[in-house]
N, CA, C and O atoms as CSV, one atom per row, in Angstrom:
chain,resi,resn,atom,element,x,y,z
A,1,MET,N,N,158.207,-150.301,-107.422
A,1,MET,CA,C,158.588,-149.607,-106.844
A,1,MET,C,C,158.396,-148.189,-107.174
A,1,MET,O,O,158.781,-148.038,-108.333
A,2,PRO,N,N,157.908,-146.905,-106.600
A,2,PRO,CA,C,158.546,-145.474,-106.892
A,2,PRO,C,C,159.966,-145.789,-106.678
A,2,PRO,O,O,160.452,-146.747,-106.077
A,3,SER,N,N,160.537,-144.821,-107.270
A,3,SER,CA,C,162.581,-144.328,-106.527
A,3,SER,C,C,162.122,-142.967,-107.027
A,3,SER,O,O,161.196,-142.280,-107.458
A,4,SER,N,N,163.367,-143.042,-106.684
A,4,SER,CA,C,164.213,-141.248,-106.071
A,4,SER,C,C,162.564,-140.094,-106.255
A,4,SER,O,O,162.051,-139.401,-107.133
A,5,HIS,N,N,162.246,-140.532,-104.667
A,5,HIS,CA,C,161.183,-139.619,-104.360
A,5,HIS,C,C,161.893,-138.489,-103.451
A,5,HIS,O,O,162.887,-138.679,-102.751
A,6,ARG,N,N,161.020,-136.982,-103.633
A,6,ARG,CA,C,161.256,-135.983,-103.057
A,6,ARG,C,C,160.441,-135.462,-102.800
A,6,ARG,O,O,159.476,-135.848,-103.461
A,7,ARG,N,N,160.154,-134.529,-101.988
A,7,ARG,CA,C,159.073,-133.709,-100.592
A,7,ARG,C,C,160.083,-132.510,-100.133
A,7,ARG,O,O,161.139,-132.303,-99.537
A,8,PHE,N,N,158.715,-131.684,-101.029
A,8,PHE,CA,C,159.254,-130.137,-101.052
A,8,PHE,C,C,158.339,-128.910,-100.412
A,8,PHE,O,O,157.416,-128.582,-101.157
A,9,PRO,N,N,158.405,-128.357,-99.477
A,9,PRO,CA,C,157.501,-126.749,-99.765
A,9,PRO,C,C,157.433,-126.599,-101.100
A,9,PRO,O,O,158.330,-127.016,-101.833
A,10,LEU,N,N,156.306,-125.956,-101.570
A,10,LEU,CA,C,156.347,-124.333,-102.386
A,10,LEU,C,C,155.548,-123.779,-101.918
A,10,LEU,O,O,154.608,-124.349,-101.364
A,11,LEU,N,N,155.686,-122.300,-102.005
A,11,LEU,CA,C,155.456,-121.077,-101.394
A,11,LEU,C,C,154.911,-119.764,-102.193
A,11,LEU,O,O,155.658,-119.424,-103.111
A,12,ASP,N,N,153.853,-119.038,-102.030
A,12,ASP,CA,C,153.486,-118.427,-103.009
A,12,ASP,C,C,152.862,-118.965,-104.440
A,12,ASP,O,O,153.224,-118.561,-105.545
A,13,VAL,N,N,151.858,-119.948,-104.191
A,13,VAL,CA,C,151.281,-120.480,-105.024
A,13,VAL,C,C,150.179,-120.275,-105.477
A,13,VAL,O,O,149.228,-120.151,-104.705
A,14,THR,N,N,149.988,-120.168,-107.097
A,14,THR,CA,C,148.819,-120.259,-107.107
A,14,THR,C,C,148.472,-121.404,-108.415
A,14,THR,O,O,149.156,-121.781,-109.367
A,15,PHE,N,N,146.895,-121.787,-107.897
A,15,PHE,CA,C,146.212,-122.548,-108.546
A,15,PHE,C,C,145.142,-121.994,-109.697
A,15,PHE,O,O,144.390,-121.076,-109.372
A,16,ALA,N,N,145.089,-122.417,-110.719
A,16,ALA,CA,C,144.445,-122.190,-111.554
A,16,ALA,C,C,143.871,-120.196,-111.395
A,16,ALA,O,O,142.748,-119.714,-111.542
A,17,GLY,N,N,145.067,-119.578,-111.086
A,17,GLY,CA,C,145.314,-118.069,-111.070
A,17,GLY,C,C,144.056,-117.330,-109.865
A,17,GLY,O,O,143.368,-116.314,-109.954
A,18,VAL,N,N,144.189,-118.483,-108.679
A,18,VAL,CA,C,143.412,-118.193,-107.009
A,18,VAL,C,C,145.071,-118.413,-106.230
A,18,VAL,O,O,145.805,-119.398,-106.145
A,19,ALA,N,N,145.191,-117.094,-105.785
A,19,ALA,CA,C,146.156,-117.437,-104.471
A,19,ALA,C,C,146.073,-117.674,-103.174
A,19,ALA,O,O,145.443,-117.180,-102.239
A,20,LEU,N,N,147.529,-119.310,-103.426
A,20,LEU,CA,C,148.005,-119.922,-102.734
A,20,LEU,C,C,148.852,-119.563,-101.215
A,20,LEU,O,O,149.802,-118.786,-101.315
A,21,PRO,N,N,148.462,-120.207,-99.607
A,21,PRO,CA,C,149.946,-119.505,-98.783
A,21,PRO,C,C,150.826,-121.038,-99.077
A,21,PRO,O,O,151.823,-121.294,-98.402
A,22,SER,N,N,150.530,-121.604,-99.716
A,22,SER,CA,C,151.820,-122.309,-99.960
A,22,SER,C,C,151.179,-124.032,-100.334
A,22,SER,O,O,149.985,-124.331,-100.318
A,23,ALA,N,N,152.380,-125.023,-100.667
A,23,ALA,CA,C,151.447,-126.736,-101.124
A,23,ALA,C,C,152.797,-127.341,-100.739
A,23,ALA,O,O,153.885,-126.809,-100.956
A,24,THR,N,N,152.592,-128.530,-100.134
A,24,THR,CA,C,153.083,-129.925,-100.508
A,24,THR,C,C,153.540,-130.397,-101.896
A,24,THR,O,O,152.583,-130.578,-102.649
A,25,MET,N,N,154.902,-130.678,-102.511
A,25,MET,CA,C,155.374,-131.257,-103.452
A,25,MET,C,C,155.422,-132.619,-103.237
A,25,MET,O,O,155.773,-133.059,-102.142
A,26,ASP,N,N,155.147,-133.253,-104.045
A,26,ASP,CA,C,155.953,-135.011,-103.694
A,26,ASP,C,C,156.449,-134.572,-105.641
A,26,ASP,O,O,155.826,-133.878,-106.444
A,27,LEU,N,N,157.562,-135.208,-105.788
A,27,LEU,CA,C,158.149,-135.790,-106.894
A,27,LEU,C,C,158.498,-136.470,-107.206
A,27,LEU,O,O,159.269,-135.812,-107.903
A,28,TRP,N,N,158.848,-137.808,-107.517
A,28,TRP,CA,C,159.007,-139.511,-107.886
A,28,TRP,C,C,159.513,-139.834,-109.306
A,28,TRP,O,O,159.047,-139.071,-110.152
A,29,ASP,N,N,160.357,-140.782,-109.777
A,29,ASP,CA,C,159.560,-142.431,-110.751
A,29,ASP,C,C,159.290,-143.210,-110.564
A,29,ASP,O,O,159.787,-143.957,-109.721
A,30,ASP,N,N,158.204,-143.466,-111.379
A,30,ASP,CA,C,157.084,-144.561,-110.878
A,30,ASP,C,C,158.340,-145.692,-112.149
A,30,ASP,O,O,159.163,-145.354,-113.000
A,31,ASP,N,N,157.917,-146.888,-111.695
A,31,ASP,CA,C,158.301,-148.329,-112.610
A,31,ASP,C,C,158.806,-148.061,-113.816
A,31,ASP,O,O,159.728,-148.831,-114.085
A,32,SER,N,N,158.548,-147.193,-114.744
A,32,SER,CA,C,159.007,-147.099,-115.626
A,32,SER,C,C,159.628,-145.649,-116.176
A,32,SER,O,O,159.556,-145.226,-117.330
A,33,GLY,N,N,160.138,-145.132,-115.248
A,33,GLY,CA,C,161.494,-144.636,-115.200
A,33,GLY,C,C,160.403,-142.971,-115.715
A,33,GLY,O,O,160.985,-142.113,-116.378
A,34,VAL,N,N,158.959,-142.757,-115.327
A,34,VAL,CA,C,158.808,-142.044,-115.816
A,34,VAL,C,C,158.119,-140.636,-114.215
A,34,VAL,O,O,157.286,-140.743,-113.316
A,35,THR,N,N,159.175,-139.387,-114.714
A,35,THR,CA,C,158.419,-138.890,-113.302
A,35,THR,C,C,157.062,-138.532,-113.058
A,35,THR,O,O,156.470,-138.000,-113.997
A,36,ARG,N,N,156.468,-138.707,-112.027
A,36,ARG,CA,C,155.327,-138.350,-111.695
A,36,ARG,C,C,155.643,-137.002,-110.000
A,36,ARG,O,O,156.538,-136.701,-109.210
A,37,TRP,N,N,153.773,-136.544,-110.409
A,37,TRP,CA,C,154.391,-135.667,-109.650
A,37,TRP,C,C,153.225,-135.383,-109.065
A,37,TRP,O,O,152.261,-135.644,-109.786
A,38,SER,N,N,152.867,-134.772,-107.609
A,38,SER,CA,C,151.303,-134.585,-107.227
A,38,SER,C,C,151.967,-133.022,-106.163
A,38,SER,O,O,153.064,-132.470,-106.082
A,39,ALA,N,N,150.606,-132.794,-105.511
A,39,ALA,CA,C,150.778,-131.527,-104.414
A,39,ALA,C,C,149.799,-131.422,-103.680
A,39,ALA,O,O,148.739,-131.578,-104.285
A,40,ARG,N,N,149.678,-131.146,-102.225
A,40,ARG,CA,C,148.565,-130.566,-101.240
A,40,ARG,C,C,148.603,-129.550,-100.915
A,40,ARG,O,O,149.676,-129.145,-100.467
A,41,ALA,N,N,147.713,-128.846,-100.966
A,41,ALA,CA,C,146.967,-127.419,-100.396
A,41,ALA,C,C,145.653,-127.478,-99.677
A,41,ALA,O,O,144.748,-128.310,-99.624
A,42,LEU,N,N,145.888,-126.195,-99.093
A,42,LEU,CA,C,144.802,-125.941,-98.114
A,42,LEU,C,C,144.251,-124.766,-99.381
A,42,LEU,O,O,144.899,-123.960,-100.050
A,43,MET,N,N,142.715,-125.104,-99.345
A,43,MET,CA,C,142.150,-123.887,-100.306
A,43,MET,C,C,140.855,-123.769,-100.298
A,43,MET,O,O,140.195,-124.802,-100.405
A,44,PRO,N,N,139.939,-122.034,-100.125
A,44,PRO,CA,C,139.333,-121.666,-99.870
A,44,PRO,C,C,137.202,-123.080,-100.376
A,44,PRO,O,O,136.540,-122.864,-101.391
A,45,ALA,N,N,136.954,-123.808,-99.698
A,45,ALA,CA,C,135.935,-124.559,-99.896
A,45,ALA,C,C,135.547,-123.892,-100.696
A,45,ALA,O,O,135.378,-124.720,-101.592
A,46,LEU,N,N,135.083,-122.438,-101.326
A,46,LEU,CA,C,134.599,-121.921,-102.579
A,46,LEU,C,C,135.345,-122.376,-103.831
A,46,LEU,O,O,134.363,-122.461,-104.568
A,47,GLN,N,N,136.416,-122.744,-104.631
A,47,GLN,CA,C,137.772,-122.766,-104.423
A,47,GLN,C,C,137.283,-123.927,-105.859
A,47,GLN,O,O,137.440,-125.041,-105.360
A,48,VAL,N,N,136.884,-124.091,-107.052
A,48,VAL,CA,C,135.742,-125.315,-107.421
A,48,VAL,C,C,135.959,-125.413,-108.688
A,48,VAL,O,O,135.155,-125.901,-109.481
A,49,ALA,N,N,137.391,-124.822,-109.060
A,49,ALA,CA,C,138.198,-125.495,-110.157
A,49,ALA,C,C,138.596,-127.155,-110.050
A,49,ALA,O,O,138.566,-127.762,-108.980
A,50,GLU,N,N,138.905,-127.662,-111.116
A,50,GLU,CA,C,138.876,-129.182,-111.031
A,50,GLU,C,C,140.411,-129.287,-111.772
A,50,GLU,O,O,141.202,-130.205,-111.559
A,51,ARG,N,N,140.644,-128.161,-112.670
A,51,ARG,CA,C,142.080,-128.172,-113.107
A,51,ARG,C,C,142.498,-126.997,-113.751
A,51,ARG,O,O,141.738,-126.285,-114.406
A,52,GLY,N,N,144.015,-126.722,-113.531
A,52,GLY,CA,C,144.267,-125.645,-114.109
A,52,GLY,C,C,145.754,-125.313,-113.732
A,52,GLY,O,O,146.244,-126.389,-114.075
A,53,ARG,N,N,146.536,-124.773,-113.389
A,53,ARG,CA,C,147.684,-124.506,-113.719
A,53,ARG,C,C,148.301,-124.477,-111.853
A,53,ARG,O,O,147.703,-124.018,-110.880
A,54,LEU,N,N,149.408,-125.021,-111.899
A,54,LEU,CA,C,149.754,-124.909,-110.357
A,54,LEU,C,C,150.830,-123.780,-110.201
A,54,LEU,O,O,151.152,-124.074,-109.050
A,55,THR,N,N,151.331,-123.105,-110.392
A,55,THR,CA,C,152.678,-122.610,-109.677
A,55,THR,C,C,152.899,-122.378,-108.604
A,55,THR,O,O,151.956,-122.450,-107.816
A,56,GLY,N,N,154.315,-121.978,-108.075
A,56,GLY,CA,C,155.034,-121.423,-106.965
A,56,GLY,C,C,156.830,-122.093,-107.028
A,56,GLY,O,O,157.565,-122.872,-107.636
A,57,ARG,N,N,156.779,-121.017,-105.808
A,57,ARG,CA,C,158.228,-121.045,-105.625
A,57,ARG,C,C,158.891,-121.906,-104.554
A,57,ARG,O,O,158.361,-122.317,-103.522
A,58,THR,N,N,160.646,-122.190,-105.143
A,58,THR,CA,C,161.168,-123.034,-103.349
A,58,THR,C,C,161.742,-121.713,-102.922
A,58,THR,O,O,161.899,-120.639,-103.502
A,59,LYS,N,N,162.177,-122.445,-100.906
A,59,LYS,CA,C,162.607,-121.538,-100.678
A,59,LYS,C,C,163.893,-120.984,-101.004
A,59,LYS,O,O,164.537,-119.990,-100.670
A,60,ASP,N,N,164.053,-122.010,-101.805
A,60,ASP,CA,C,165.682,-121.843,-102.547
A,60,ASP,C,C,165.529,-120.903,-104.387
A,60,ASP,O,O,166.226,-120.812,-105.397
A,61,GLY,N,N,164.259,-120.421,-103.935
A,61,GLY,CA,C,164.130,-118.995,-105.228
A,61,GLY,C,C,163.486,-119.590,-106.298
A,61,GLY,O,O,162.654,-118.969,-106.958
A,62,ARG,N,N,163.938,-121.273,-106.639
A,62,ARG,CA,C,163.902,-121.513,-107.886
A,62,ARG,C,C,161.728,-121.827,-108.586
A,62,ARG,O,O,160.941,-121.286,-107.809
A,63,TYR,N,N,161.500,-122.067,-108.985
A,63,TYR,CA,C,159.866,-121.537,-109.375
A,63,TYR,C,C,159.410,-123.210,-110.194
A,63,TYR,O,O,160.085,-123.486,-111.185
A,64,PHE,N,N,158.615,-123.956,-109.885
A,64,PHE,CA,C,158.308,-124.364,-110.959
A,64,PHE,C,C,156.450,-124.863,-111.212
A,64,PHE,O,O,155.818,-124.828,-110.156
A,65,SER,N,N,155.854,-125.170,-112.117
A,65,SER,CA,C,155.072,-124.338,-112.769
A,65,SER,C,C,154.521,-125.855,-113.238
A,65,SER,O,O,155.353,-126.761,-113.276
A,66,GLY,N,N,152.782,-126.210,-113.683
A,66,GLY,CA,C,152.557,-127.578,-113.947
A,66,GLY,C,C,151.079,-127.620,-114.220
A,66,GLY,O,O,150.243,-127.144,-113.452
A,67,GLU,N,N,150.846,-128.124,-115.181
A,67,GLU,CA,C,149.131,-128.464,-115.225
A,67,GLU,C,C,148.872,-129.455,-114.537
A,67,GLU,O,O,149.640,-130.414,-114.610
A,68,VAL,N,N,147.676,-129.518,-113.639
A,68,VAL,CA,C,147.215,-130.361,-112.614
A,68,VAL,C,C,145.609,-130.405,-112.293
A,68,VAL,O,O,144.892,-129.406,-112.333
A,69,ASP,N,N,145.233,-131.518,-112.019
A,69,ASP,CA,C,144.092,-131.880,-111.537
A,69,ASP,C,C,143.853,-132.436,-111.057
A,69,ASP,O,O,144.360,-133.557,-111.088
A,70,VAL,N,N,142.297,-131.905,-109.711
A,70,VAL,CA,C,142.272,-132.105,-108.571
A,70,VAL,C,C,141.833,-133.727,-108.591
A,70,VAL,O,O,141.501,-134.300,-109.629
A,71,ALA,N,N,141.881,-134.321,-107.372
A,71,ALA,CA,C,142.321,-135.939,-107.846
A,71,ALA,C,C,141.277,-136.110,-106.186
A,71,ALA,O,O,140.686,-137.189,-106.144
A,72,ASN,N,N,141.086,-135.353,-105.159
A,72,ASN,CA,C,140.419,-135.538,-104.166
A,72,ASN,C,C,140.946,-133.849,-103.166
A,72,ASN,O,O,141.834,-133.029,-102.933
A,73,ARG,N,N,139.297,-134.364,-102.872
A,73,ARG,CA,C,138.742,-133.064,-101.481
A,73,ARG,C,C,138.576,-133.801,-100.264
A,73,ARG,O,O,138.220,-134.980,-100.265
A,74,GLN,N,N,138.700,-133.468,-99.737
A,74,GLN,CA,C,138.654,-133.222,-97.791
A,74,GLN,C,C,138.579,-132.034,-96.917
A,74,GLN,O,O,139.450,-131.274,-96.494
A,75,MET,N,N,137.236,-132.086,-96.755
A,75,MET,CA,C,136.472,-131.174,-95.674
A,75,MET,C,C,138.006,-130.738,-94.440
A,75,MET,O,O,138.531,-131.461,-93.594
A,76,GLY,N,N,138.257,-129.617,-94.748
A,76,GLY,CA,C,139.514,-129.131,-94.004
A,76,GLY,C,C,139.050,-128.168,-92.773
A,76,GLY,O,O,137.829,-128.156,-92.617
A,77,PRO,N,N,139.820,-127.335,-91.845
A,77,PRO,CA,C,139.233,-126.354,-90.998
A,77,PRO,C,C,137.458,-125.078,-91.223
A,77,PRO,O,O,137.375,-124.401,-92.247
A,78,GLY,N,N,136.827,-125.039,-90.624
A,78,GLY,CA,C,136.108,-124.372,-90.751
A,78,GLY,C,C,134.966,-125.114,-90.941
A,78,GLY,O,O,133.885,-124.572,-90.712
A,79,GLY,N,N,135.010,-126.358,-91.352
A,79,GLY,CA,C,133.663,-126.990,-92.057
A,79,GLY,C,C,133.333,-126.518,-93.934
A,79,GLY,O,O,134.213,-126.249,-94.751
A,80,PRO,N,N,131.604,-126.546,-94.229
A,80,PRO,CA,C,131.787,-126.221,-95.777
A,80,PRO,C,C,132.448,-124.448,-96.066
A,80,PRO,O,O,132.631,-123.984,-97.192
A,81,ARG,N,N,132.652,-123.873,-95.061
A,81,ARG,CA,C,133.032,-122.188,-95.602
A,81,ARG,C,C,134.285,-121.887,-94.934
A,81,ARG,O,O,134.605,-120.794,-94.467
A,82,GLY,N,N,134.938,-122.920,-94.934
A,82,GLY,CA,C,136.015,-123.064,-94.236
A,82,GLY,C,C,137.292,-123.393,-95.418
A,82,GLY,O,O,137.216,-122.952,-96.565
A,83,GLN,N,N,137.902,-123.835,-95.161
A,83,GLN,CA,C,139.059,-124.268,-96.245
A,83,GLN,C,C,139.005,-125.887,-96.463
A,83,GLN,O,O,138.461,-126.580,-95.603
A,84,THR,N,N,139.536,-126.433,-97.542
A,84,THR,CA,C,138.893,-127.758,-97.804
A,84,THR,C,C,141.391,-128.484,-98.499
A,84,THR,O,O,142.104,-127.939,-99.341
A,85,LEU,N,N,141.642,-129.447,-97.807
A,85,LEU,CA,C,142.488,-129.849,-97.785
A,85,LEU,C,C,142.468,-130.261,-99.739
A,85,LEU,O,O,141.272,-130.163,-100.013
A,86,VAL,N,N,142.979,-130.516,-100.625
A,86,VAL,CA,C,143.155,-130.412,-101.914
A,86,VAL,C,C,144.110,-131.239,-102.115
A,86,VAL,O,O,145.184,-130.905,-101.614
A,87,GLU,N,N,144.072,-132.658,-102.942
A,87,GLU,CA,C,145.212,-133.339,-103.876
A,87,GLU,C,C,145.273,-133.214,-104.916
A,87,GLU,O,O,144.271,-133.681,-105.459
A,88,LEU,N,N,146.259,-132.620,-105.875
A,88,LEU,CA,C,146.065,-132.144,-106.941
A,88,LEU,C,C,147.246,-133.432,-107.468
A,88,LEU,O,O,148.028,-133.825,-106.603
A,89,HIS,N,N,147.326,-133.973,-108.703
A,89,HIS,CA,C,147.987,-135.113,-109.779
A,89,HIS,C,C,148.622,-133.806,-110.921
A,89,HIS,O,O,147.926,-132.982,-111.514
A,90,GLY,N,N,149.618,-133.899,-110.962
A,90,GLY,CA,C,150.031,-133.896,-112.056
A,90,GLY,C,C,149.842,-134.121,-113.342
A,90,GLY,O,O,149.953,-135.329,-113.550
A,91,SER,N,N,149.540,-133.351,-114.585
A,91,SER,CA,C,148.499,-133.640,-115.620
A,91,SER,C,C,149.872,-133.597,-117.012
A,91,SER,O,O,149.539,-133.506,-118.194
A,92,GLY,N,N,151.075,-133.665,-116.660
A,92,GLY,CA,C,152.136,-133.061,-118.042
A,92,GLY,C,C,153.428,-132.955,-116.654
A,92,GLY,O,O,153.294,-133.143,-115.445
A,93,PRO,N,N,154.362,-132.665,-117.287
A,93,PRO,CA,C,155.281,-132.391,-116.697
A,93,PRO,C,C,155.708,-130.858,-115.553
A,93,PRO,O,O,155.263,-129.743,-115.280
A,94,LEU,N,N,156.643,-131.608,-115.265
A,94,LEU,CA,C,156.431,-130.052,-114.100
A,94,LEU,C,C,157.862,-129.603,-114.457
A,94,LEU,O,O,158.877,-130.293,-114.556
A,95,GLU,N,N,157.669,-128.068,-114.652
A,95,GLU,CA,C,158.090,-127.071,-115.428
A,95,GLU,C,C,159.292,-126.256,-114.343
A,95,GLU,O,O,159.053,-125.570,-113.350
A,96,GLU,N,N,160.720,-126.648,-114.990
A,96,GLU,CA,C,161.751,-125.676,-113.450
A,96,GLU,C,C,162.221,-124.558,-113.613
A,96,GLU,O,O,163.391,-124.856,-113.854
A,97,SER,N,N,162.155,-123.120,-113.676
A,97,SER,CA,C,162.694,-122.224,-113.835
A,97,SER,C,C,163.061,-121.105,-112.442
A,97,SER,O,O,162.612,-120.916,-111.312
A,98,SER,N,N,164.047,-120.590,-113.234
A,98,SER,CA,C,164.619,-119.607,-112.051
A,98,SER,C,C,163.828,-118.010,-112.300
A,98,SER,O,O,163.858,-117.036,-111.548
A,99,GLU,N,N,163.345,-118.117,-113.228
A,99,GLU,CA,C,162.252,-116.487,-113.097
A,99,GLU,C,C,160.644,-117.078,-112.802
A,99,GLU,O,O,160.291,-118.176,-113.231
A,100,PRO,N,N,160.055,-116.494,-112.285
A,100,PRO,CA,C,158.340,-116.981,-112.150
A,100,PRO,C,C,157.840,-116.488,-113.588
A,100,PRO,O,O,158.198,-115.715,-114.476
A,101,PRO,N,N,156.712,-117.466,-113.277
A,101,PRO,CA,C,156.288,-117.624,-114.501
A,101,PRO,C,C,155.144,-116.843,-114.453
A,101,PRO,O,O,154.498,-116.854,-113.405
A,102,PRO,N,N,154.631,-115.916,-115.735
A,102,PRO,CA,C,153.768,-115.299,-116.074
A,102,PRO,C,C,152.226,-115.250,-115.284
A,102,PRO,O,O,151.337,-116.004,-115.681
A,103,ALA,N,N,151.966,-114.204,-114.018
A,103,ALA,CA,C,150.359,-114.534,-114.081
A,103,ALA,C,C,149.675,-115.019,-114.983
A,103,ALA,O,O,149.816,-114.806,-116.188
A,104,GLU,N,N,148.629,-115.928,-114.298
A,104,GLU,CA,C,147.164,-116.441,-115.178
A,104,GLU,C,C,146.553,-115.853,-114.095
A,104,GLU,O,O,146.959,-115.822,-112.933
A,105,GLU,N,N,145.072,-115.170,-114.783
A,105,GLU,CA,C,143.698,-114.688,-114.688
A,105,GLU,C,C,143.200,-116.497,-114.049
A,105,GLU,O,O,143.601,-117.601,-114.419
A,106,PRO,N,N,142.168,-116.088,-112.962
A,106,PRO,CA,C,141.308,-116.655,-111.722
A,106,PRO,C,C,140.656,-117.430,-113.370
A,106,PRO,O,O,140.730,-116.829,-114.442
A,107,ALA,N,N,140.233,-118.411,-113.259
A,107,ALA,CA,C,139.173,-119.280,-114.155
A,107,ALA,C,C,137.834,-118.475,-113.837
A,107,ALA,O,O,137.785,-118.279,-112.623
A,108,ALA,N,N,136.510,-117.832,-114.632
A,108,ALA,CA,C,134.943,-117.333,-115.134
A,108,ALA,C,C,134.107,-118.048,-113.763
A,108,ALA,O,O,133.256,-117.546,-113.028
A,109,SER,N,N,134.813,-119.615,-113.753
A,109,SER,CA,C,134.381,-120.147,-113.169
A,109,SER,C,C,134.236,-119.835,-111.570
A,109,SER,O,O,133.201,-119.727,-110.913
A,110,ASP,N,N,135.635,-119.722,-111.139
A,110,ASP,CA,C,136.171,-119.357,-109.952
A,110,ASP,C,C,135.726,-117.762,-109.611
A,110,ASP,O,O,135.038,-117.463,-108.635
A,111,ALA,N,N,136.135,-117.001,-110.388
A,111,ALA,CA,C,135.832,-115.545,-109.700
A,111,ALA,C,C,133.565,-115.302,-109.575
A,111,ALA,O,O,132.819,-114.434,-109.121
A,112,LYS,N,N,133.416,-116.363,-110.132
A,112,LYS,CA,C,132.290,-116.088,-109.779
A,112,LYS,C,C,131.857,-116.874,-108.051
A,112,LYS,O,O,131.317,-116.282,-107.116
A,113,SER,N,N,132.175,-117.897,-108.074
A,113,SER,CA,C,132.101,-118.638,-107.150
A,113,SER,C,C,132.790,-117.896,-105.363
A,113,SER,O,O,132.536,-118.048,-104.168
A,114,SER,N,N,133.650,-117.167,-106.140
A,114,SER,CA,C,133.884,-116.350,-105.022
A,114,SER,C,C,133.593,-114.525,-105.078
A,114,SER,O,O,134.428,-113.621,-105.059
A,115,SER,N,N,132.027,-114.451,-105.156
A,115,SER,CA,C,131.773,-113.212,-104.312
A,115,SER,C,C,130.797,-113.720,-104.089
A,115,SER,O,O,129.975,-113.180,-103.348
């Protein structure tokens, strides 16, 4: 059974170099004691990246970042031209810092899809 579950908002978020207003983070330890994490965020429907780096900050000024894979997409407000609720699963450690991570350029496929 998972233990030590934490849920918190992440602000000033980027995913694969694309700015998002926020995300909801979940962080927990699995049965074997390994820390797992995931995030949910509303993204533009044209955001097609399937993996990338998620970064953001907490209300108290800590920064988190890590590599994620898209686990699920659900049509959100506005239908296919609006937003999509995306569930992201951490594919490695969630890194914490007191300084913002360096900016990431959008992936080429993302830049094409937003034109």
